[in-house]
C-alpha positions as a Python dict, from the first residue, in 0.01 Angstrom:
ca = {
    (1, 'M'): (0, 0, 0),
    (2, 'I'): (-293, 177, -165),
    (3, 'K'): (-220, 34, -501),
    (4, 'R'): (-220, -334, -359),
    (5, 'L'): (-547, -262, -169),
    (6, 'M'): (-714, -117, -483),
    (7, 'K'): (-655, -442, -669),
    (8, 'S'): (-943, -587, -470),
    (9, 'I'): (-1195, -351, -639),
    (10, 'R'): (-1195, -569, -962),
    (11, 'E'): (-1548, -607, -1087),
    (12, 'F'): (-1676, -318, -898),
    (13, 'R'): (-1461, -72, -1085),
    (14, 'T'): (-1742, 60, -1299),
    (15, 'A'): (-1959, 140, -987),
    (16, 'S'): (-1653, 301, -827),
    (17, 'I'): (-1634, 529, -1142),
    (18, 'K'): (-2000, 595, -1164),
    (19, 'A'): (-2031, 713, -795),
    (20, 'P'): (-1801, 1015, -813),
    (21, 'V'): (-1946, 1106, -1169),
    (22, 'Y'): (-2296, 1128, -1023),
    (23, 'V'): (-2166, 1305, -714),
    (24, 'S'): (-2002, 1569, -951),
    (25, 'L'): (-2327, 1621, -1129),
    (26, 'E'): (-2514, 1660, -799),
    (27, 'V'): (-2271, 1917, -701),
    (28, 'V'): (-2328, 2129, -1012),
    (29, 'M'): (-2691, 2126, -942),
    (30, 'E'): (-2652, 2232, -588),
    (31, 'V'): (-2413, 2514, -696),
    (32, 'A'): (-2648, 2639, -959),
    (33, 'I'): (-2944, 2656, -739),
    (34, 'P'): (-2820, 2973, -539),
    (35, 'L'): (-2747, 3152, -872),
    (36, 'L'): (-3103, 3076, -993),
    (37, 'M'): (-3231, 3184, -657),
    (38, 'A'): (-3062, 3510, -688),
    (39, 'Q'): (-3212, 3565, -1026),
    (40, 'L'): (-3550, 3480, -903),
    (41, 'I'): (-3522, 3736, -621),
    (42, 'D'): (-3365, 4018, -816),
    (43, 'Q'): (-3551, 3990, -1146),
    (44, 'G'): (-3873, 3813, -1037),
    (45, 'I'): (-3979, 3899, -689),
    (46, 'D'): (-3808, 4250, -657),
    (47, 'A'): (-3944, 4353, -1008),
    (48, 'G'): (-4286, 4188, -943),
    (49, 'N'): (-4256, 3982, -1260),
    (50, 'M'): (-4492, 3684, -1202),
    (51, 'P'): (-4424, 3494, -1543),
    (52, 'Y'): (-4042, 3509, -1466),
    (53, 'I'): (-4118, 3383, -1109),
    (54, 'L'): (-4312, 3095, -1249),
    (55, 'K'): (-4049, 3012, -1502),
    (56, 'M'): (-3755, 3029, -1251),
    (57, 'G'): (-3969, 2847, -997),
    (58, 'L'): (-3998, 2556, -1250),
    (59, 'V'): (-3628, 2560, -1325),
    (60, 'L'): (-3552, 2554, -969),
    (61, 'F'): (-3780, 2268, -912),
    (62, 'L'): (-3629, 2065, -1195),
    (63, 'S'): (-3272, 2147, -1070),
    (64, 'A'): (-3365, 2025, -720),
    (65, 'V'): (-3514, 1701, -863),
    (66, 'A'): (-3205, 1643, -1085),
    (67, 'S'): (-2990, 1704, -784),
    (68, 'L'): (-3186, 1440, -575),
    (69, 'I'): (-3156, 1187, -853),
    (70, 'F'): (-2797, 1231, -893),
    (71, 'G'): (-2753, 1205, -523),
    (72, 'A'): (-2944, 888, -494),
    (73, 'L'): (-2753, 729, -787),
    (74, 'A'): (-2426, 827, -621),
    (75, 'G'): (-2523, 681, -302),
    (76, 'K'): (-2647, 348, -472),
    (77, 'Y'): (-2311, 302, -673),
    (78, 'A'): (-2095, 415, -364),
    (79, 'A'): (-2255, 145, -158),
    (80, 'E'): (-2220, -114, -419),
    (81, 'A'): (-1850, -33, -484),
    (82, 'S'): (-1763, -19, -110),
    (83, 'A'): (-1945, -341, -18),
    (84, 'G'): (-1791, -517, -313),
    (85, 'F'): (-1446, -380, -233),
    (86, 'A'): (-1477, -511, 119),
    (87, 'K'): (-1605, -846, 4),
    (88, 'N'): (-1315, -892, -236),
    (89, 'L'): (-1068, -771, 25),
    (90, 'R'): (-1168, -1023, 280),
    (91, 'L'): (-1150, -1294, 23),
    (92, 'D'): (-812, -1192, -89),
    (93, 'M'): (-689, -1194, 265),
    (94, 'F'): (-841, -1523, 349),
    (95, 'E'): (-698, -1672, 34),
    (96, 'R'): (-358, -1533, 129),
    (97, 'V'): (-386, -1674, 472),
    (98, 'Q'): (-479, -2032, 317),
    (99, 'G'): (-164, -2015, 129),
    (100, 'F'): (57, -1936, 444),
    (101, 'S'): (301, -2177, 572),
    (102, 'F'): (286, -2268, 938),
    (103, 'S'): (573, -2035, 996),
    (104, 'N'): (388, -1741, 828),
    (105, 'I'): (80, -1803, 1040),
    (106, 'D'): (312, -1807, 1354),
    (107, 'R'): (388, -1446, 1278),
    (108, 'F'): (28, -1333, 1303),
    (109, 'S'): (-175, -1412, 1610),
    (110, 'T'): (-516, -1576, 1548),
    (111, 'G'): (-684, -1283, 1712),
    (112, 'G'): (-481, -1044, 1491),
    (113, 'L'): (-600, -1220, 1177),
    (114, 'V'): (-964, -1221, 1298),
    (115, 'T'): (-948, -835, 1360),
    (116, 'R'): (-791, -776, 1021),
    (117, 'L'): (-1066, -975, 848),
    (118, 'T'): (-1354, -789, 1040),
    (119, 'T'): (-1289, -469, 1208),
    (120, 'D'): (-1009, -357, 989),
    (121, 'V'): (-1187, -428, 663),
    (122, 'T'): (-1494, -245, 793),
    (123, 'N'): (-1289, 53, 863),
    (124, 'V'): (-1124, 42, 517),
    (125, 'Q'): (-1488, -12, 351),
    (126, 'N'): (-1622, 304, 536),
    (127, 'A'): (-1320, 509, 425),
    (128, 'F'): (-1339, 386, 68),
    (129, 'Q'): (-1716, 481, 62),
    (130, 'M'): (-1642, 820, 186),
    (131, 'V'): (-1358, 863, -50),
    (132, 'I'): (-1547, 791, -365),
    (133, 'R'): (-1850, 1010, -242),
    (134, 'T'): (-1781, 1262, 21),
    (135, 'A'): (-1417, 1321, -62),
    (136, 'V'): (-1528, 1391, -425),
    (137, 'R'): (-1825, 1602, -340),
    (138, 'S'): (-1644, 1820, -76),
    (139, 'P'): (-1363, 1946, -292),
    (140, 'F'): (-1597, 2011, -596),
    (141, 'M'): (-1841, 2193, -376),
    (142, 'L'): (-1566, 2391, -218),
    (143, 'V'): (-1410, 2492, -560),
    (144, 'F'): (-1741, 2556, -754),
    (145, 'S'): (-1896, 2741, -467),
    (146, 'L'): (-1590, 2952, -408),
    (147, 'A'): (-1574, 3021, -787),
    (148, 'A'): (-1948, 3129, -791),
    (149, 'A'): (-1897, 3346, -479),
    (150, 'I'): (-1587, 3525, -635),
    (151, 'G'): (-1804, 3568, -952),
    (152, 'I'): (-2066, 3761, -736),
    (153, 'D'): (-1836, 3969, -529),
    (154, 'W'): (-1449, 3893, -509),
    (155, 'Q'): (-1404, 4111, -206),
    (156, 'I'): (-1659, 3946, 8),
    (157, 'A'): (-1556, 3598, -122),
    (158, 'G'): (-1209, 3677, 12),
    (159, 'I'): (-1343, 3623, 358),
    (160, 'F'): (-1381, 3254, 278),
    (161, 'L'): (-1002, 3250, 188),
    (162, 'I'): (-924, 3357, 548),
    (163, 'F'): (-1118, 3076, 714),
    (164, 'I'): (-1032, 2786, 479),
    (165, 'P'): (-648, 2766, 570),
    (166, 'V'): (-733, 2821, 940),
    (167, 'L'): (-978, 2531, 936),
    (168, 'G'): (-756, 2314, 728),
    (169, 'L'): (-456, 2338, 944),
    (170, 'G'): (-665, 2290, 1278),
    (171, 'L'): (-814, 1972, 1123),
    (172, 'Y'): (-472, 1848, 1011),
    (173, 'L'): (-324, 1887, 1359),
    (174, 'V'): (-631, 1709, 1521),
    (175, 'A'): (-622, 1409, 1292),
    (176, 'S'): (-249, 1367, 1283),
    (177, 'H'): (-244, 1331, 1659),
    (178, 'A'): (-549, 1088, 1657),
    (179, 'H'): (-385, 861, 1405),
    (180, 'L'): (-119, 755, 1646),
    (181, 'V'): (-378, 660, 1907),
    (182, 'F'): (-578, 458, 1658),
    (183, 'E'): (-268, 260, 1560),
    (184, 'R'): (-231, 166, 1922),
    (185, 'V'): (-614, 81, 1965),
    (186, 'F'): (-597, -176, 1692),
    (187, 'R'): (-309, -360, 1840),
    (188, 'R'): (-512, -384, 2152),
    (189, 'Y'): (-806, -523, 1970),
    (190, 'D'): (-580, -801, 1847),
    (191, 'R'): (-517, -891, 2217),
    (192, 'L'): (-895, -859, 2303),
    (193, 'N'): (-985, -1104, 2037),
    (194, 'S'): (-706, -1338, 2150),
    (195, 'V'): (-840, -1329, 2504),
    (196, 'V'): (-1188, -1398, 2401),
    (197, 'Q'): (-1087, -1671, 2164),
    (198, 'E'): (-874, -1847, 2425),
    (199, 'N'): (-1155, -1812, 2683),
    (200, 'L'): (-1422, -1964, 2456),
    (201, 'R'): (-1194, -2242, 2341),
    (202, 'G'): (-1107, -2336, 2694),
    (203, 'I'): (-1438, -2268, 2865),
    (204, 'R'): (-1468, -2612, 3002),
    (205, 'V'): (-1124, -2579, 3162),
    (206, 'V'): (-1219, -2230, 3299),
    (207, 'K'): (-1527, -2350, 3464),
    (208, 'S'): (-1371, -2674, 3600),
    (209, 'F'): (-1109, -2465, 3780),
    (210, 'V'): (-1360, -2195, 3868),
    (211, 'R'): (-1149, -1924, 3704),
    (212, 'E'): (-1445, -1716, 3573),
    (213, 'D'): (-1354, -1411, 3773),
    (214, 'H'): (-993, -1430, 3663),
    (215, 'E'): (-1093, -1436, 3297),
    (216, 'V'): (-1352, -1147, 3352),
    (217, 'D'): (-1069, -957, 3513),
    (218, 'K'): (-839, -1022, 3224),
    (219, 'F'): (-1101, -910, 2976),
    (220, 'R'): (-1193, -596, 3186),
    (221, 'A'): (-827, -488, 3183),
    (222, 'I'): (-782, -506, 2807),
    (223, 'S'): (-1122, -365, 2733),
    (224, 'G'): (-1035, -83, 2971),
    (225, 'E'): (-720, -3, 2787),
    (226, 'I'): (-924, 14, 2461),
    (227, 'Y'): (-1164, 243, 2628),
    (228, 'E'): (-889, 488, 2749),
    (229, 'D'): (-730, 493, 2415),
    (230, 'F'): (-1073, 553, 2227),
    (231, 'S'): (-1159, 821, 2474),
    (232, 'H'): (-822, 998, 2417),
    (233, 'A'): (-869, 974, 2034),
    (234, 'E'): (-1241, 1104, 2051),
    (235, 'K'): (-1140, 1387, 2280),
    (236, 'T'): (-893, 1498, 2028),
    (237, 'L'): (-1130, 1462, 1747),
    (238, 'A'): (-1396, 1650, 1952),
    (239, 'F'): (-1218, 1962, 1856),
    (240, 'N'): (-1350, 1929, 1494),
    (241, 'M'): (-1687, 2059, 1577),
    (242, 'P'): (-1611, 2377, 1773),
    (243, 'L'): (-1331, 2459, 1509),
    (244, 'M'): (-1601, 2418, 1245),
    (245, 'Q'): (-1861, 2614, 1424),
    (246, 'F'): (-1617, 2897, 1487),
    (247, 'S'): (-1540, 2913, 1126),
    (248, 'V'): (-1902, 2890, 1001),
    (249, 'Y'): (-2032, 3160, 1254),
    (250, 'G'): (-1723, 3385, 1198),
    (251, 'C'): (-1758, 3363, 817),
    (252, 'M'): (-2143, 3433, 834),
    (253, 'L'): (-2085, 3721, 1070),
    (254, 'L'): (-1827, 3892, 827),
    (255, 'V'): (-2042, 3820, 518),
    (256, 'S'): (-2354, 3962, 687),
    (257, 'W'): (-2163, 4264, 807),
    (258, 'F'): (-1974, 4344, 462),
    (259, 'G'): (-2257, 4215, 238),
    (260, 'A'): (-2531, 4433, 422),
    (261, 'R'): (-2312, 4746, 388),
    (262, 'A'): (-2267, 4672, 11),
    (263, 'V'): (-2636, 4627, -37),
    (264, 'V'): (-2731, 4945, 151),
    (265, 'A'): (-2460, 5129, -37),
    (266, 'C'): (-2589, 5056, -376),
    (267, 'G'): (-2960, 5057, -278),
    (268, 'G'): (-2995, 4684, -372),
    (269, 'D'): (-2911, 4755, -736),
    (270, 'A'): (-2696, 4477, -870),
    (271, 'A'): (-2564, 4709, -1153),
    (272, 'L'): (-2414, 4939, -873),
    (273, 'G'): (-2291, 4680, -642),
    (274, 'L'): (-2443, 4384, -452),
    (275, 'S'): (-2813, 4302, -483),
    (276, 'T'): (-3031, 4143, -223),
    (277, 'G'): (-3045, 3818, -427),
    (278, 'E'): (-2673, 3809, -459),
    (279, 'L'): (-2629, 3849, -82),
    (280, 'T'): (-2867, 3559, -29),
    (281, 'S'): (-2662, 3362, -272),
    (282, 'L'): (-2341, 3447, -70),
    (283, 'F'): (-2491, 3315, 257),
    (284, 'T'): (-2578, 2987, 80),
    (285, 'Y'): (-2224, 2961, -66),
    (286, 'A'): (-2078, 3030, 278),
    (287, 'L'): (-2271, 2734, 419),
    (288, 'Q'): (-2173, 2518, 112),
    (289, 'I'): (-1806, 2607, 141),
    (290, 'L'): (-1782, 2549, 510),
    (291, 'S'): (-1991, 2247, 532),
    (292, 'S'): (-1776, 2097, 248),
    (293, 'L'): (-1474, 2167, 469),
    (294, 'M'): (-1662, 1986, 754),
    (295, 'M'): (-1728, 1691, 550),
    (296, 'L'): (-1371, 1689, 439),
    (297, 'S'): (-1277, 1677, 810),
    (298, 'M'): (-1498, 1375, 856),
    (299, 'V'): (-1337, 1209, 555),
    (300, 'F'): (-999, 1298, 701),
    (301, 'V'): (-1096, 1138, 1021),
    (302, 'M'): (-1216, 825, 859),
    (303, 'I'): (-907, 795, 665),
    (304, 'V'): (-701, 847, 986),
    (305, 'I'): (-889, 564, 1141),
    (306, 'S'): (-872, 354, 829),
    (307, 'R'): (-506, 419, 767),
    (308, 'A'): (-391, 204, 1064),
    (309, 'S'): (-628, -65, 948),
    (310, 'A'): (-516, -52, 571),
    (311, 'R'): (-152, -95, 696),
    (312, 'R'): (-254, -400, 895),
    (313, 'I'): (-447, -542, 604),
    (314, 'D'): (-149, -473, 359),
    (315, 'E'): (80, -650, 598),
    (316, 'V'): (-130, -989, 528),
    (317, 'L'): (-147, -911, 171),
    (318, 'Q'): (225, -847, 143),
    (319, 'E'): (325, -1157, 334),
    (320, 'Q'): (480, -1407, 100),
    (321, 'S'): (442, -1784, 187),
    (322, 'D'): (778, -1922, 292),
    (323, 'I'): (662, -2249, 127),
    (324, 'R'): (586, -2216, -245),
    (325, 'N'): (575, -2455, -549),
    (326, 'P'): (916, -2480, -735),
    (327, 'E'): (942, -2425, -1111),
    (328, 'N'): (876, -2738, -1303),
    (329, 'P'): (756, -2933, -984),
    (330, 'V'): (750, -3305, -953),
    (331, 'K'): (386, -3401, -950),
    (332, 'E'): (404, -3770, -867),
    (333, 'V'): (525, -3946, -527),
    (334, 'R'): (685, -4267, -638),
    (335, 'D'): (673, -4441, -307),
    (336, 'G'): (668, -4391, 72),
    (337, 'S'): (1035, -4399, 146),
    (338, 'I'): (1169, -4119, 377),
    (339, 'T'): (1528, -3991, 410),
    (340, 'F'): (1625, -3720, 649),
    (341, 'K'): (1986, -3605, 546),
    (342, 'D'): (2174, -3403, 808),
    (343, 'V'): (1847, -3217, 903),
    (344, 'V'): (1859, -2909, 1117),
    (345, 'F'): (1546, -2714, 1192),
    (346, 'R'): (1467, -2400, 1372),
    (347, 'Y'): (1122, -2227, 1391),
    (348, 'N'): (1299, -1890, 1434),
    (349, 'Q'): (1602, -1870, 1213),
    (350, 'S'): (1772, -1646, 1461),
    (351, 'A'): (1747, -1891, 1740),
    (352, 'E'): (2087, -2030, 1864),
    (353, 'K'): (1970, -2381, 1954),
    (354, 'P'): (1793, -2579, 1672),
    (355, 'V'): (1466, -2772, 1744),
    (356, 'L'): (1612, -3060, 1545),
    (357, 'D'): (1987, -3107, 1543),
    (358, 'H'): (2167, -3305, 1256),
    (359, 'V'): (1910, -3576, 1205),
    (360, 'D'): (2002, -3861, 970),
    (361, 'L'): (1745, -4130, 904),
    (362, 'R'): (1640, -4377, 642),
    (363, 'I'): (1284, -4522, 640),
    (364, 'E'): (1189, -4781, 378),
    (365, 'S'): (866, -4764, 185),
    (366, 'G'): (598, -4960, 359),
    (367, 'Q'): (765, -4972, 702),
    (368, 'T'): (603, -4906, 1027),
    (369, 'V'): (807, -4678, 1237),
    (370, 'G'): (739, -4562, 1587),
    (371, 'I'): (863, -4247, 1737),
    (372, 'L'): (928, -4218, 2101),
    (373, 'G'): (1052, -3927, 2312),
    (374, 'G'): (978, -3718, 2611),
    (375, 'T'): (776, -3386, 2604),
    (376, 'G'): (971, -3137, 2394),
    (377, 'S'): (1184, -3385, 2225),
    (378, 'S'): (1068, -3239, 1872),
    (379, 'K'): (874, -3561, 1769),
    (380, 'S'): (592, -3348, 1603),
    (381, 'S'): (855, -3115, 1458),
    (382, 'L'): (1022, -3402, 1283),
    (383, 'V'): (706, -3549, 1106),
    (384, 'Q'): (587, -3199, 1008),
    (385, 'L'): (883, -3167, 774),
    (386, 'I'): (772, -3451, 570),
    (387, 'P'): (450, -3291, 411),
    (388, 'R'): (650, -2971, 404),
    (389, 'L'): (432, -2799, 655),
    (390, 'Y'): (763, -2639, 756),
    (391, 'D'): (1101, -2620, 556),
    (392, 'V'): (1429, -2746, 690),
    (393, 'S'): (1682, -2484, 798),
    (394, 'E'): (1979, -2711, 686),
    (395, 'G'): (1991, -3034, 511),
    (396, 'S'): (1702, -3202, 329),
    (397, 'V'): (1407, -3428, 357),
    (398, 'E'): (1329, -3665, 74),
    (399, 'V'): (1013, -3862, 2),
    (400, 'G'): (1016, -4135, -264),
    (401, 'G'): (1379, -4044, -336),
    (402, 'V'): (1293, -3675, -414),
    (403, 'D'): (1364, -3371, -202),
    (404, 'V'): (1014, -3253, -76),
    (405, 'R'): (1108, -2893, -186),
    (406, 'R'): (1104, -3020, -559),
    (407, 'Y'): (738, -3148, -524),
    (408, 'D'): (427, -2983, -624),
    (409, 'L'): (266, -2896, -278),
    (410, 'T'): (-76, -3059, -371),
    (411, 'A'): (78, -3369, -495),
    (412, 'L'): (303, -3405, -188),
    (413, 'R'): (30, -3339, 75),
    (414, 'D'): (-212, -3561, -116),
    (415, 'A'): (48, -3846, -76),
    (416, 'V'): (130, -3780, 288),
    (417, 'A'): (-168, -3798, 528),
    (418, 'V'): (-121, -3655, 876),
    (419, 'V'): (-343, -3703, 1177),
    (420, 'L'): (-221, -3420, 1395),
    (421, 'Q'): (-197, -3422, 1767),
    (422, 'K'): (-490, -3170, 1792),
    (423, 'N'): (-766, -3346, 1612),
    (424, 'V'): (-1010, -3118, 1439),
    (425, 'L'): (-1346, -3191, 1298),
    (426, 'F'): (-1576, -2939, 1115),
    (427, 'S'): (-1940, -2876, 1159),
    (428, 'G'): (-2142, -3088, 930),
    (429, 'S'): (-2219, -3462, 893),
    (430, 'I'): (-1980, -3741, 963),
    (431, 'K'): (-1974, -3803, 572),
    (432, 'D'): (-1891, -3433, 526),
    (433, 'N'): (-1589, -3467, 752),
    (434, 'L'): (-1487, -3799, 600),
    (435, 'R'): (-1493, -3654, 250),
    (436, 'W'): (-1225, -3404, 336),
    (437, 'G'): (-1004, -3709, 257),
    (438, 'K'): (-1165, -3765, -80),
    (439, 'E'): (-1441, -3551, -221),
    (440, 'D'): (-1602, -3809, -420),
    (441, 'A'): (-1586, -4096, -177),
    (442, 'T'): (-1850, -4360, -180),
    (443, 'D'): (-2039, -4496, 119),
    (444, 'E'): (-1857, -4811, 79),
    (445, 'E'): (-1518, -4644, 73),
    (446, 'M'): (-1601, -4447, 382),
    (447, 'Q'): (-1735, -4757, 567),
    (448, 'R'): (-1403, -4944, 481),
    (449, 'V'): (-1180, -4684, 626),
    (450, 'C'): (-1402, -4642, 938),
    (451, 'V'): (-1389, -5015, 1005),
    (452, 'Q'): (-1000, -4985, 974),
    (453, 'A'): (-1003, -4705, 1215),
    (454, 'Q'): (-1240, -4881, 1459),
    (455, 'A'): (-1503, -4604, 1403),
    (456, 'D'): (-1766, -4799, 1227),
    (457, 'G'): (-1907, -4945, 1543),
    (458, 'F'): (-1988, -4621, 1729),
    (459, 'I'): (-2095, -4448, 1418),
    (460, 'R'): (-2374, -4710, 1360),
    (461, 'S'): (-2472, -4677, 1714),
    (462, 'F'): (-2582, -4318, 1640),
    (463, 'P'): (-2958, -4275, 1529),
    (464, 'D'): (-2843, -4109, 1206),
    (465, 'G'): (-2545, -4319, 1136),
    (466, 'Y'): (-2308, -4161, 904),
    (467, 'D'): (-2535, -3867, 850),
    (468, 'T'): (-2492, -3777, 1226),
    (469, 'H'): (-2428, -3403, 1254),
    (470, 'I'): (-2104, -3298, 1403),
    (471, 'E'): (-2078, -2976, 1591),
    (472, 'Q'): (-1801, -2732, 1541),
    (473, 'G'): (-1484, -2874, 1658),
    (474, 'G'): (-1649, -3221, 1720),
    (475, 'S'): (-1767, -3106, 2066),
    (476, 'N'): (-2061, -3363, 2034),
    (477, 'V'): (-1830, -3669, 2023),
    (478, 'S'): (-1582, -3798, 2263),
    (479, 'G'): (-1202, -3746, 2242),
    (480, 'G'): (-1144, -4108, 2124),
    (481, 'Q'): (-1429, -4092, 1868),
    (482, 'R'): (-1286, -3779, 1738),
    (483, 'Q'): (-946, -3940, 1698),
    (484, 'R'): (-1078, -4247, 1519),
    (485, 'L'): (-1278, -4022, 1278),
    (486, 'C'): (-967, -3814, 1203),
    (487, 'I'): (-768, -4148, 1119),
    (488, 'A'): (-1044, -4256, 888),
    (489, 'R'): (-1052, -3927, 711),
    (490, 'A'): (-672, -3973, 654),
    (491, 'L'): (-695, -4333, 536),
    (492, 'L'): (-958, -4215, 280),
    (493, 'K'): (-678, -4026, 90),
    (494, 'K'): (-512, -4369, 9),
    (495, 'P'): (-167, -4203, 108),
    (496, 'R'): (191, -4322, 42),
    (497, 'V'): (279, -4199, 401),
    (498, 'L'): (57, -4202, 697),
    (499, 'I'): (158, -4002, 995),
    (500, 'L'): (-24, -4053, 1341),
    (501, 'D'): (97, -3787, 1575),
    (502, 'D'): (-19, -3924, 1917),
    (503, 'S'): (-356, -3964, 1753),
    (504, 'T'): (-468, -4274, 1966),
    (505, 'S'): (-402, -4123, 2307),
    (506, 'A'): (-769, -4093, 2388),
    (507, 'V'): (-845, -4451, 2302),
    (508, 'D'): (-827, -4767, 2524),
    (509, 'T'): (-530, -4999, 2469),
    (510, 'A'): (-738, -5272, 2314),
    (511, 'T'): (-891, -5029, 2040),
    (512, 'D'): (-526, -4889, 1989),
    (513, 'A'): (-407, -5242, 1930),
    (514, 'S'): (-696, -5311, 1681),
    (515, 'I'): (-618, -4997, 1487),
    (516, 'R'): (-253, -5082, 1467),
    (517, 'R'): (-337, -5444, 1345),
    (518, 'A'): (-576, -5317, 1086),
    (519, 'L'): (-310, -5054, 955),
    (520, 'R'): (-45, -5320, 946),
    (521, 'E'): (-257, -5595, 764),
    (522, 'E'): (-477, -5389, 540),
    (523, 'I'): (-235, -5112, 409),
    (524, 'P'): (97, -5298, 404),
    (525, 'N'): (239, -5076, 137),
    (526, 'V'): (181, -4755, 318),
    (527, 'T'): (474, -4607, 532),
    (528, 'K'): (330, -4559, 876),
    (529, 'L'): (489, -4316, 1140),
    (530, 'I'): (337, -4355, 1474),
    (531, 'I'): (412, -4104, 1745),
    (532, 'A'): (310, -4214, 2091),
    (533, 'Q'): (374, -4175, 2462),
    (534, 'R'): (282, -4541, 2533),
    (535, 'I'): (555, -4791, 2440),
    (536, 'N'): (294, -5062, 2380),
    (537, 'S'): (178, -4842, 2085),
    (538, 'V'): (523, -4869, 1911),
    (539, 'M'): (692, -5174, 2040),
    (540, 'D'): (569, -5401, 1754),
    (541, 'A'): (685, -5149, 1484),
    (542, 'D'): (949, -5242, 1220),
    (543, 'R'): (1184, -4964, 1360),
    (544, 'I'): (1144, -4720, 1647),
    (545, 'I'): (1304, -4378, 1656),
    (546, 'V'): (1413, -4245, 2007),
    (547, 'L'): (1441, -3867, 2019),
    (548, 'D'): (1573, -3660, 2301),
    (549, 'E'): (1612, -3274, 2285),
    (550, 'G'): (1586, -3273, 1901),
    (551, 'R'): (1856, -3542, 1842),
    (552, 'V'): (1812, -3910, 1731),
    (553, 'I'): (1968, -4124, 2021),
    (554, 'G'): (1812, -4461, 1913),
    (555, 'F'): (1697, -4606, 1596),
    (556, 'G'): (1620, -4990, 1569),
    (557, 'T'): (1387, -5251, 1664),
    (558, 'H'): (1224, -5302, 2003),
    (559, 'E'): (1480, -5594, 2092),
    (560, 'Q'): (1766, -5388, 1975),
    (561, 'L'): (1685, -5082, 2161),
    (562, 'L'): (1625, -5272, 2487),
    (563, 'K'): (1983, -5393, 2470),
    (564, 'T'): (2149, -5072, 2350),
    (565, 'N'): (1950, -4763, 2443),
    (566, 'R'): (1922, -4667, 2815),
    (567, 'I'): (1634, -4424, 2771),
    (568, 'Y'): (1415, -4664, 2584),
    (569, 'R'): (1487, -4946, 2829),
    (570, 'E'): (1396, -4700, 3128),
    (571, 'V'): (1068, -4609, 2951),
    (572, 'Y'): (987, -4973, 2883),
    (573, 'E'): (1058, -5071, 3244),
    (574, 'S'): (858, -4793, 3399),
    (575, 'Q'): (556, -4855, 3171),
    (576, 'V'): (538, -5228, 3119),
    (577, 'K'): (747, -5400, 3397),
    (578, 'G'): (631, -5130, 3638),
    (579, 'G'): (272, -5195, 3542),
    (580, 'G'): (230, -4847, 3397),
    (581, 'E'): (7, -4989, 3118),
    (582, 'E'): (-198, -5174, 3347),
}
């Protein structure tokens, strides 16, 4: 896991190395200062040697300045490295998500992916910064200070060796218990993000049904669970400080007791035992050793918090797309013919009942084919197999006489334009949205497809015309206008196959008829699949597919199905003869 995450350091590797190098130099200076201070006291102040005092004072000043410079450089490079690491990590995750198939995305909730890209990356970034700075500084400080203390008086330095394992064991027990709680907290964060996202997306529905209180209660419940978990974890981590203070005060007390006795016994003469300056240095080293342990505990806590986040990030980075390019892929779609050969499809491979059950179909290039069926009859599932948004569980789907699994994904999806049931526009101008279909489209090309999609009229009614700004999700245009813009965007691709998944449901019947007539007359060589709930939208198609619970129960012309298919005839009679369309 760590190895995979570290790949995201990349161009910030140099900064990641410089930070611990400068930290090490800073530690060397800080450990040297107490030794210099001891010499200043013993050989300068006690001896009344003013030249020596001035000399050592200058050395101490320069050492302090050097320590300050090294510390500042360490902080600078640690900040650069951690921020860059987080930037690359987010980019790597986002790129991986962009390569996911629909089935991969189904395994992660939207809220979960948002949490991973934000909160989890921030936790890992903070931990990384502490690792390359504090986690280097603390062990170096601990080792160097302990070595210096042993060099002064190994017997008194033995006091430190008593408290170090006690403090270390206590910190380990605290952090290991807190880790389990933090893992649960981040799963609850996923749910919180999902609740917020769902609420904001459906805020109009919430207000129209006056369900604000219900949504607040739902948010309060999950927020309360996060509060309880964090409180529990923080209460556990709160033992860090008392344990640290006990160790510091206990250590200082014992050093004072034994150190003072040693100084009195030798009369402050370093040659006979412990001098006053050396005792002062031992106090400083005691603080340095124990403060380094305290900093290590903070690093440990941060690593505990980030460990759960790192695992969740790694889950995304490890996830392999179910749909990948084959070796030596076919890069050109010859025509728009489509063949389903004994296709069986399941969203979950362990499901007993398939979504599509042994579908056999042949659609000729350039045909217009309607797809009709009740809710849950798997109409959308059928067409999503054509651009390989999902892969079949059994059988095969061919486009242009070639199995879709043999195509280069970009070539296949450029040749198959899909206007999905949930129309999505992005923030930007109308031109920006249309150019998703063709990046270098001219104004004339955009106007042509908008005329075909019956969108040119309402676009020109806007004050800014094709430069009109579209809000996120297309919230400032109507549902019908949004659908027509999405159809125009798909037409701009000049596809071999055009799939309209119930994408004219929000337009009136006259506009719907005009769109179908334009598609039939102006792009005759494009295979068109039209999913619709209204029978009037498909009755003039070359062939009509009737689906029921994932099975094809009818395939023919309007006249043929009226004679041979009971379900089609019932729908026709209920909608047309019964006046449903009127």
